[in-house]
DSSP file (Angstrom, degrees, kcal/mol; ACC not computed):
  #  RESIDUE AA STRUCTURE BP1 BP2  ACC     N-H-->O    O-->H-N    N-H-->O    O-->H-N    TCO  KAPPA ALPHA  PHI   PSI    X-CA   Y-CA   Z-CA
    1    1 A K              0   0    0      0, 0.0     4,-0.4     0, 0.0     0, 0.0   0.000 360.0 360.0 360.0 143.7  -10.5  233.0  -65.0
    2    2 A V    >>  +     0   0    0      1,-0.1     4,-2.3     2,-0.1     3,-0.6   0.833 360.0  75.0 -82.6 -35.4  -12.7  230.1  -65.9
    3    3 A T  H 3> S+     0   0    0      1,-0.2     4,-2.5     2,-0.2     5,-0.2   0.852  92.0  51.3 -54.9 -46.8  -16.1  231.8  -65.5
    4    4 A P  H 3> S+     0   0    0      0, 0.0     4,-2.1     0, 0.0    -1,-0.2   0.897 112.3  48.1 -59.3 -37.9  -16.0  234.0  -68.7
    5    5 A V  H <> S+     0   0    0     -3,-0.6     4,-2.1    -4,-0.4    -2,-0.2   0.926 111.0  50.2 -66.6 -44.2  -15.2  230.9  -70.8
    6    6 A L  H  <>S+     0   0    0     -4,-2.3     5,-2.7     1,-0.2     4,-0.4   0.899 111.0  49.5 -61.3 -40.8  -17.9  228.9  -69.2
    7    7 A Q  H ><5S+     0   0    0     -4,-2.5     3,-0.8    -5,-0.2    -1,-0.2   0.909 109.3  52.6 -63.6 -41.4  -20.4  231.6  -69.9
    8    8 A K  H 3<5S+     0   0    0     -4,-2.1    -2,-0.2     1,-0.2    -1,-0.2   0.883 116.2  38.1 -63.4 -38.8  -19.3  231.9  -73.5
    9    9 A I  T 3<5S-     0   0    0     -4,-2.1    -1,-0.2     2,-0.1    -2,-0.2   0.338 113.2-118.4 -96.6   7.6  -19.8  228.1  -74.1
   10   10 A K  T < 5 +     0   0    0     -3,-0.8     2,-0.5    -4,-0.4    -3,-0.2   0.909  62.2 145.1  59.8  48.9  -22.9  228.0  -71.9
   11   11 A V      < -     0   0    0     -5,-2.7    -1,-0.2    -6,-0.1    -2,-0.1  -0.973  49.0-122.8-116.7 130.2  -21.7  225.6  -69.3
   12   12 A R     >  -     0   0    0     -2,-0.5     4,-2.0     1,-0.1     3,-0.2  -0.433  16.1-126.8 -71.5 144.9  -22.8  226.0  -65.7
   13   13 A Y  H  > S+     0   0    0      1,-0.2     4,-2.5     2,-0.2     5,-0.2   0.869 110.0  55.9 -59.4 -38.9  -20.0  226.4  -63.1
   14   14 A E  H  > S+     0   0    0      1,-0.2     4,-2.2     2,-0.2    -1,-0.2   0.894 107.0  49.1 -62.2 -40.8  -21.4  223.6  -61.1
   15   15 A A  H  > S+     0   0    0      2,-0.2     4,-2.2    -3,-0.2    -1,-0.2   0.894 110.9  51.1 -65.3 -39.8  -21.2  221.2  -64.0
   16   16 A Y  H  X S+     0   0    0     -4,-2.0     4,-2.7     2,-0.2    -2,-0.2   0.929 110.2  48.2 -62.3 -46.6  -17.6  222.3  -64.7
   17   17 A I  H  X S+     0   0    0     -4,-2.5     4,-1.9     2,-0.2    -2,-0.2   0.902 110.8  51.2 -62.0 -42.2  -16.6  221.7  -61.0
   18   18 A K  H  X S+     0   0    0     -4,-2.2     4,-0.6     1,-0.2    -1,-0.2   0.910 112.2  47.0 -61.6 -42.2  -18.3  218.2  -61.1
   19   19 A W  H >< S+     0   0    0     -4,-2.2     3,-1.1     1,-0.2     4,-0.4   0.914 109.4  53.5 -65.6 -43.6  -16.3  217.4  -64.3
   20   20 A M  H >< S+     0   0    0     -4,-2.7     3,-0.9     1,-0.3     4,-0.4   0.842 101.6  60.1 -61.4 -34.0  -13.0  218.7  -62.8
   21   21 A E  H 3< S+     0   0    0     -4,-1.9    -1,-0.3     1,-0.2    -2,-0.2   0.749 111.6  39.7 -66.3 -22.7  -13.4  216.4  -59.8
   22   22 A T  T XX S+     0   0    0     -3,-1.1     3,-1.4    -4,-0.6     4,-0.6   0.370  84.9 103.5-105.3   3.0  -13.5  213.3  -62.0
   23   23 A L  H X> S+     0   0    0     -3,-0.9     3,-1.6    -4,-0.4     4,-0.9   0.879  77.6  54.1 -56.3 -43.2  -10.7  214.5  -64.5
   24   24 A E  H 34 S+     0   0    0     -4,-0.4    -1,-0.3     1,-0.3     5,-0.1   0.708 100.9  62.0 -67.2 -17.9   -8.0  212.3  -63.0
   25   25 A D  H <4 S+     0   0    0     -3,-1.4    -1,-0.3     1,-0.2    -2,-0.2   0.687 115.0  32.4 -75.6 -17.9  -10.4  209.3  -63.5
   26   26 A H  H << S+     0   0    0     -3,-1.6     2,-0.3    -4,-0.6    -2,-0.2   0.410 114.4  60.3-119.5  -1.7  -10.3  209.9  -67.3
   27   27 A C     <  -     0   0    0     -4,-0.9     2,-0.5     2,-0.0     0, 0.0  -0.860  65.9-133.8-128.6 160.0   -6.8  211.3  -67.9
   28   28 A T        -     0   0    0     -2,-0.3     2,-0.6    -3,-0.0    -3,-0.1  -0.961  19.1-148.5-111.3 131.6   -3.2  210.3  -67.5
   29   29 A I        -     0   0    0     -2,-0.5     2,-0.5    -5,-0.1    -2,-0.0  -0.891  12.7-164.0-104.0 122.4   -0.9  212.8  -66.0
   30   30 A H        -     0   0    0     -2,-0.6     2,-0.6    38,-0.0    38,-0.0  -0.890   6.0-162.9-107.7 133.0    2.7  212.7  -67.3
   31   31 A T        -     0   0    0     -2,-0.5     2,-0.2     2,-0.0    -2,-0.0  -0.967  16.8-166.5-113.9 120.1    5.6  214.3  -65.5
   32   32 A G        -     0   0    0     -2,-0.6     2,-0.5    34,-0.0     6,-0.1  -0.606  18.7-125.7-106.4 165.7    8.6  214.8  -67.6
   33   33 A F        +     0   0    0     -2,-0.2    33,-1.3     4,-0.0    -2,-0.0  -0.952  25.2 174.6-112.1 123.2   12.3  215.6  -66.9
   34   34 A Y    >   -     0   0    0     -2,-0.5     3,-2.3    31,-0.2     4,-0.1  -0.853  12.1-167.0-129.7  93.5   13.8  218.6  -68.8
   35   35 A P  T 3  S+     0   0    0      0, 0.0    -1,-0.1     0, 0.0     3,-0.1   0.788  90.4  39.8 -55.2 -32.8   17.4  219.3  -67.6
   36   36 A Q  T 3  S-     0   0    0      1,-0.2     4,-0.1     2,-0.0     3,-0.0   0.266 129.2 -84.1-100.9  11.8   17.6  222.7  -69.3
   37   37 A G    X   -     0   0    0     -3,-2.3     3,-1.8     1,-0.1     4,-0.2   0.300  39.9 -94.2  91.9 137.2   14.0  223.7  -68.6
   38   38 A Y  G >  S+     0   0    0      1,-0.3     3,-1.6     2,-0.2    -1,-0.1   0.827 118.3  60.4 -53.5 -40.6   10.9  222.8  -70.5
   39   39 A K  G 3  S+     0   0    0      1,-0.3    -1,-0.3    -5,-0.1    -2,-0.1   0.625  94.3  64.4 -70.1 -11.9   10.8  225.9  -72.7
   40   40 A T  G <  S+     0   0    0     -3,-1.8     2,-0.3    -4,-0.1    -1,-0.3   0.473  92.3  81.0 -88.3  -0.7   14.3  225.2  -74.2
   41   41 A Y    <   -     0   0    0     -3,-1.6     2,-0.4    -4,-0.2    42,-0.2  -0.773  62.6-149.8-111.3 150.7   13.1  222.0  -75.9
   42   42 A L  E     -A   82   0A   0     40,-2.8    40,-2.4    -2,-0.3     2,-0.4  -0.959  22.2-134.2-113.0 135.0   11.2  221.2  -79.1
   43   43 A S  E     -AB  81 112A   0     69,-0.8    69,-2.4    -2,-0.4     2,-0.4  -0.747  17.0-167.0 -94.7 133.0    9.0  218.1  -79.2
   44   44 A Y  E     -AB  80 111A   0     36,-3.2    36,-2.7    -2,-0.4     2,-0.5  -0.941   7.0-152.9-115.4 141.7    9.0  215.7  -82.1
   45   45 A C  E     -AB  79 110A   0     65,-3.5    65,-1.9    -2,-0.4     2,-0.4  -0.950  11.9-174.5-117.1 130.3    6.4  213.1  -82.6
   46   46 A F  E     -AB  78 109A   0     32,-2.7    32,-3.2    -2,-0.5     2,-0.7  -0.987  17.5-155.8-126.4 132.8    7.1  209.8  -84.4
   47   47 A L  E     -AB  77 108A   0     61,-2.4    61,-1.7    -2,-0.4     2,-0.5  -0.942  25.8-164.1-102.9 112.3    4.7  207.1  -85.3
   48   48 A L  E     -AB  76 107A   0     28,-3.2    28,-2.3    -2,-0.7     2,-0.7  -0.852  16.9-153.9-108.1 129.6    6.9  204.0  -85.7
   49   49 A F  E     +AB  75 106A   0     57,-2.5    56,-3.5    -2,-0.5    57,-0.9  -0.891  40.2 148.3 -99.2 109.7    5.8  200.8  -87.4
   50   50 A T        -     0   0    0     -2,-0.7     3,-0.2    24,-0.5    54,-0.2  -0.972  53.5-156.5-145.9 153.6    7.9  198.1  -85.7
   51   51 A D  S    S+     0   0    0     52,-0.4     3,-0.2    -2,-0.3     2,-0.1   0.300  94.6  69.3-103.5   2.5    8.0  194.5  -84.7
   52   52 A Y     >  +     0   0    0     51,-0.6     4,-2.4     1,-0.2     5,-0.2  -0.426  56.0 152.0-118.9  55.0   10.7  195.3  -82.1
   53   53 A E  H  > S+     0   0    0      1,-0.2     4,-2.7     2,-0.2     5,-0.2   0.887  70.9  50.7 -54.9 -47.3    8.7  197.3  -79.6
   54   54 A K  H  > S+     0   0    0      1,-0.2     4,-2.2     2,-0.2    -1,-0.2   0.906 112.2  46.8 -62.1 -43.1   10.8  196.5  -76.6
   55   55 A S  H  > S+     0   0    0      2,-0.2     4,-2.4     1,-0.2    -1,-0.2   0.890 112.2  50.4 -66.5 -39.6   14.0  197.5  -78.3
   56   56 A V  H  X S+     0   0    0     -4,-2.4     4,-2.1     2,-0.2    -2,-0.2   0.933 111.0  48.6 -64.5 -45.5   12.6  200.7  -79.6
   57   57 A R  H  X S+     0   0    0     -4,-2.7     4,-1.0    -5,-0.2    -2,-0.2   0.921 111.9  50.1 -58.6 -43.8   11.3  201.7  -76.2
   58   58 A S  H  < S+     0   0    0     -4,-2.2     3,-0.5    -5,-0.2     4,-0.4   0.909 108.1  52.7 -62.2 -43.4   14.7  200.9  -74.7
   59   59 A L  H >< S+     0   0    0     -4,-2.4     3,-1.3     1,-0.2    -1,-0.2   0.912 109.2  48.1 -60.6 -44.9   16.5  203.0  -77.2
   60   60 A F  H >< S+     0   0    0     -4,-2.1     3,-1.3     1,-0.3    -1,-0.2   0.680  96.7  72.7 -72.9 -15.9   14.4  206.1  -76.6
   61   61 A S  T 3< S+     0   0    0     -4,-1.0    -1,-0.3    -3,-0.5    -2,-0.2   0.641  85.0  68.7 -72.0 -11.9   14.9  205.7  -72.8
   62   62 A F  T <  S+     0   0    0     -3,-1.3    -1,-0.2    -4,-0.4    -2,-0.2   0.508  73.9 109.7 -84.2  -4.2   18.5  206.8  -73.2
   63   63 A F  S <  S-     0   0    0     -3,-1.3    19,-0.1     1,-0.1    -3,-0.0  -0.404  77.3-124.7 -69.8 149.5   17.5  210.4  -74.2
   64   64 A P  S    S+     0   0    0      0, 0.0     2,-0.2     0, 0.0    -1,-0.1   0.743  94.6  56.6 -69.8 -21.3   18.2  213.0  -71.5
   65   65 A T  S    S-     0   0    0     16,-0.3   -31,-0.2   -31,-0.1    -2,-0.1  -0.660 104.1 -88.5-103.4 165.9   14.6  214.1  -71.4
   66   66 A T        -     0   0    0    -33,-1.3     2,-0.3    -2,-0.2    -5,-0.1  -0.607  39.7-149.1 -75.5 118.8   11.6  212.0  -70.7
   67   67 A P        -     0   0    0      0, 0.0     2,-0.6     0, 0.0    13,-0.2  -0.654   5.8-142.6 -82.7 146.3   10.2  210.3  -73.9
   68   68 A F  E     -C   79   0A   0     11,-2.0    11,-2.9    -2,-0.3     2,-0.5  -0.955  22.3-176.1-109.5 120.5    6.5  209.7  -73.9
   69   69 A I  E     +C   78   0A   0     -2,-0.6     2,-0.3     9,-0.2     9,-0.2  -0.969   5.0 173.5-124.5 124.8    5.7  206.4  -75.7
   70   70 A M  E     -C   77   0A   0      7,-2.6     7,-3.5    -2,-0.5     2,-0.5  -0.951  31.0-120.4-129.5 149.0    2.2  205.1  -76.4
   71   71 A E  E     -C   76   0A   0     -2,-0.3     2,-0.5     5,-0.2     5,-0.2  -0.763  24.7-175.1 -87.0 131.3    0.8  202.2  -78.3
   72   72 A V  E >   -C   75   0A   0      3,-2.5     3,-2.5    -2,-0.5     2,-0.3  -0.923  65.1 -56.4-127.8 103.9   -1.5  203.1  -81.1
   73   73 A D  T 3  S-     0   0    0     -2,-0.5    -2,-0.0     1,-0.3     0, 0.0  -0.489 120.8 -23.6  57.8-118.5   -2.9  199.9  -82.7
   74   74 A S  T 3  S+     0   0    0     -2,-0.3   -24,-0.5    -3,-0.1    -1,-0.3   0.215 126.9  82.3-106.3  15.7    0.2  198.0  -83.6
   75   75 A Q  E <  S-AC  49  72A   0     -3,-2.5    -3,-2.5   -26,-0.1     2,-0.5  -0.660  74.4-122.1-111.8 169.7    2.5  201.1  -83.8
   76   76 A L  E     -AC  48  71A   0    -28,-2.3   -28,-3.2    -5,-0.2     2,-0.6  -0.959  13.1-153.9-112.4 130.5    4.4  203.2  -81.3
   77   77 A L  E     -AC  47  70A   0     -7,-3.5    -7,-2.6    -2,-0.5     2,-0.5  -0.922  20.8-171.7-101.5 117.0    3.7  206.9  -80.9
   78   78 A V  E     -AC  46  69A   0    -32,-3.2   -32,-2.7    -2,-0.6     2,-0.5  -0.943  15.6-164.3-119.7 124.8    6.9  208.4  -79.5
   79   79 A F  E     +AC  45  68A   0    -11,-2.9   -11,-2.0    -2,-0.5     2,-0.4  -0.942  16.5 180.0-104.7 123.5    7.3  212.0  -78.3
   80   80 A V  E     -A   44   0A   0    -36,-2.7   -36,-3.2    -2,-0.5     2,-0.5  -0.964  16.3-146.3-125.9 140.5   10.9  213.1  -78.0
   81   81 A N  E     -A   43   0A   0     -2,-0.4     2,-0.3   -38,-0.2   -16,-0.3  -0.920  16.3-176.6-112.2 129.4   12.2  216.4  -76.8
   82   82 A V  E     -A   42   0A   0    -40,-2.4   -40,-2.8    -2,-0.5     3,-0.1  -0.925  17.2-161.3-125.7 151.0   15.5  217.9  -78.2
   83   83 A S        +     0   0    0     -2,-0.3     2,-0.3   -42,-0.2    -1,-0.1   0.570  69.0  31.4-109.2 -11.5   17.2  221.1  -77.3
   84   84 A S  S  > S-     0   0    0    -42,-0.1     4,-2.3     1,-0.1     5,-0.1  -0.955  74.9-113.3-145.7 163.1   19.5  221.9  -80.2
   85   85 A S  H  > S+     0   0    0     -2,-0.3     4,-2.4     1,-0.2     5,-0.1   0.825 116.4  57.1 -66.4 -30.0   19.8  221.5  -83.9
   86   86 A D  H  > S+     0   0    0      2,-0.2     4,-2.1     1,-0.2    -1,-0.2   0.929 109.4  43.8 -65.3 -45.0   22.8  219.1  -83.4
   87   87 A V  H  > S+     0   0    0      2,-0.2     4,-2.4     1,-0.2    -2,-0.2   0.886 112.1  54.4 -67.2 -38.0   20.7  216.8  -81.2
   88   88 A K  H  X S+     0   0    0     -4,-2.3     4,-2.3     2,-0.2    -2,-0.2   0.927 108.0  49.3 -60.1 -45.2   17.8  217.1  -83.7
   89   89 A R  H  X S+     0   0    0     -4,-2.4     4,-2.2     1,-0.2    -2,-0.2   0.921 111.5  48.8 -60.4 -44.1   20.1  216.0  -86.6
   90   90 A K  H  X S+     0   0    0     -4,-2.1     4,-2.3     2,-0.2    -1,-0.2   0.862 108.3  55.0 -64.7 -35.4   21.3  213.1  -84.5
   91   91 A L  H  X S+     0   0    0     -4,-2.4     4,-2.2     2,-0.2    -2,-0.2   0.939 110.3  44.6 -61.8 -47.2   17.6  212.1  -83.7
   92   92 A F  H  X S+     0   0    0     -4,-2.3     4,-2.4     1,-0.2    -2,-0.2   0.860 111.4  53.5 -68.7 -34.0   16.7  212.0  -87.4
   93   93 A C  H  X S+     0   0    0     -4,-2.2     4,-2.5    -5,-0.2    -1,-0.2   0.909 108.2  51.8 -62.4 -40.9   19.9  210.1  -88.2
   94   94 A L  H  X S+     0   0    0     -4,-2.3     4,-2.5     2,-0.2    -2,-0.2   0.929 109.2  49.2 -59.9 -46.3   18.8  207.6  -85.5
   95   95 A I  H  X S+     0   0    0     -4,-2.2     4,-1.9     1,-0.2    -2,-0.2   0.931 113.5  45.6 -61.0 -46.3   15.4  207.2  -87.0
   96   96 A Y  H  X S+     0   0    0     -4,-2.4     4,-2.6     1,-0.2    -1,-0.2   0.861 111.9  52.1 -68.0 -34.2   16.8  206.6  -90.5
   97   97 A D  H  X S+     0   0    0     -4,-2.5     4,-2.4     2,-0.2     6,-0.2   0.899 107.5  52.6 -64.8 -40.2   19.4  204.2  -89.1
   98   98 A M  H  <>S+     0   0    0     -4,-2.5     5,-2.8     2,-0.2     6,-1.3   0.892 112.1  45.8 -61.8 -38.9   16.6  202.2  -87.4
   99   99 A K  H ><5S+     0   0    0     -4,-1.9     3,-1.5     3,-0.2    -2,-0.2   0.925 111.3  51.3 -69.4 -44.2   14.8  202.0  -90.7
  100  100 A R  H 3<5S+     0   0    0     -4,-2.6    -2,-0.2     1,-0.3    -1,-0.2   0.870 112.5  46.3 -60.8 -37.3   18.0  201.0  -92.6
  101  101 A K  T 3<5S-     0   0    0     -4,-2.4    -1,-0.3    -5,-0.1    -2,-0.2   0.331 115.5-118.5 -88.4   7.5   18.6  198.2  -90.1
  102  102 A Q  T < 5S+     0   0    0     -3,-1.5    -3,-0.2     2,-0.2    -2,-0.1   0.734  77.6 128.8  62.8  26.2   14.9  197.2  -90.3
  103  103 A M  S   <S+     0   0    0     -5,-2.8   -51,-0.6    -6,-0.2   -52,-0.4   0.804  82.3  27.9 -75.2 -31.0   14.3  197.9  -86.7
  104  104 A I  S    S-     0   0    0     -6,-1.3   -54,-0.3   -54,-0.2    -2,-0.2  -0.980  70.9-151.8-125.5 144.7   11.3  199.9  -87.9
  105  105 A R  S    S-     0   0    0    -56,-3.5     2,-0.3    -2,-0.4   -55,-0.1   0.896  75.6 -28.4 -79.6 -42.7    9.5  199.2  -91.1
  106  106 A R  E     -B   49   0A   0    -57,-0.9   -57,-2.5    -4,-0.0    -1,-0.3  -0.952  61.2-155.4-161.1 174.4    8.4  202.8  -91.7
  107  107 A F  E     -B   48   0A   0     -2,-0.3     2,-0.3   -59,-0.2   -59,-0.2  -0.986   9.9-147.0-155.4 161.6    7.6  206.0  -89.8
  108  108 A R  E     -B   47   0A   0    -61,-1.7   -61,-2.4    -2,-0.3     2,-0.3  -0.942  22.9-161.6-127.1 152.0    5.7  209.2  -89.8
  109  109 A Q  E     +B   46   0A   0     -2,-0.3     2,-0.3   -63,-0.2   -63,-0.2  -0.941  15.0 169.7-137.8 156.8    6.9  212.4  -88.1
  110  110 A A  E     -B   45   0A   0    -65,-1.9   -65,-3.5    -2,-0.3     2,-0.6  -0.967  33.6-121.6-157.8 150.8    5.6  215.7  -86.9
  111  111 A A  E     -B   44   0A   0     -2,-0.3     2,-0.5   -67,-0.2   -67,-0.2  -0.883  32.7-141.0 -93.1 125.6    6.9  218.6  -84.8
  112  112 A A  E     -B   43   0A   0    -69,-2.4   -69,-0.8    -2,-0.6     2,-0.6  -0.760  11.4-158.9 -91.9 127.6    4.6  219.1  -81.9
  113  113 A I        -     0   0    0     -2,-0.5     2,-0.4   -71,-0.1   -71,-0.1  -0.927  11.2-177.3-110.3 116.7    3.9  222.6  -80.9
  114  114 A F        -     0   0    0     -2,-0.6     2,-0.4     2,-0.0   -71,-0.0  -0.918   4.3-170.2-111.6 136.9    2.6  223.1  -77.4
  115  115 A H        -     0   0    0     -2,-0.4     2,-0.5     2,-0.0    -2,-0.0  -0.995   5.7-158.4-129.5 130.7    1.6  226.5  -76.0
  116  116 A F        -     0   0    0     -2,-0.4     2,-1.1     2,-0.0    -2,-0.0  -0.922   7.9-156.9-113.1 123.9    0.9  227.1  -72.4
  117  117 A Y        +     0   0    0     -2,-0.5     2,-0.1     3,-0.0     3,-0.1  -0.804  34.8 163.8 -94.8  93.9   -1.2  230.0  -71.2
  118  118 A G        -     0   0    0     -2,-1.1     2,-0.1     1,-0.2    -2,-0.0  -0.384  45.6 -68.9-101.8-178.3    0.1  230.3  -67.6
  119  119 A R              0   0    0      1,-0.1    -1,-0.2    -2,-0.1     0, 0.0  -0.455 360.0 360.0 -69.6 144.3   -0.2  233.0  -65.1
  120  120 A R              0   0    0     -2,-0.1    -1,-0.1    -3,-0.1    -2,-0.0   0.429 360.0 360.0 -94.6 360.0    1.9  236.1  -65.9
């Protein structure tokens, strides 16, 4: 329920409803494809420094799950989902191969942890 949280943070329900009605005006909704079900995947986030944006985007489009790619200044922020340690290893090999072949100048990485509190 939303009401206890709103009371705790001292937000009126009417203000919350008004804000919710405009949420789609301020957010982007992404729908991804996860062949084995969302919960079986781990998300990795890469910040890639590249002069070959189009090629990098194209390469990540071959993954079986939906990659989320955003421009951040002059870099690409890429979220990729993998389902097994073998695929994870191949993903990191791909990143290092891209660096070795100078497709990317450098990169930063993180494992993204998402937790969903859904209905039970």
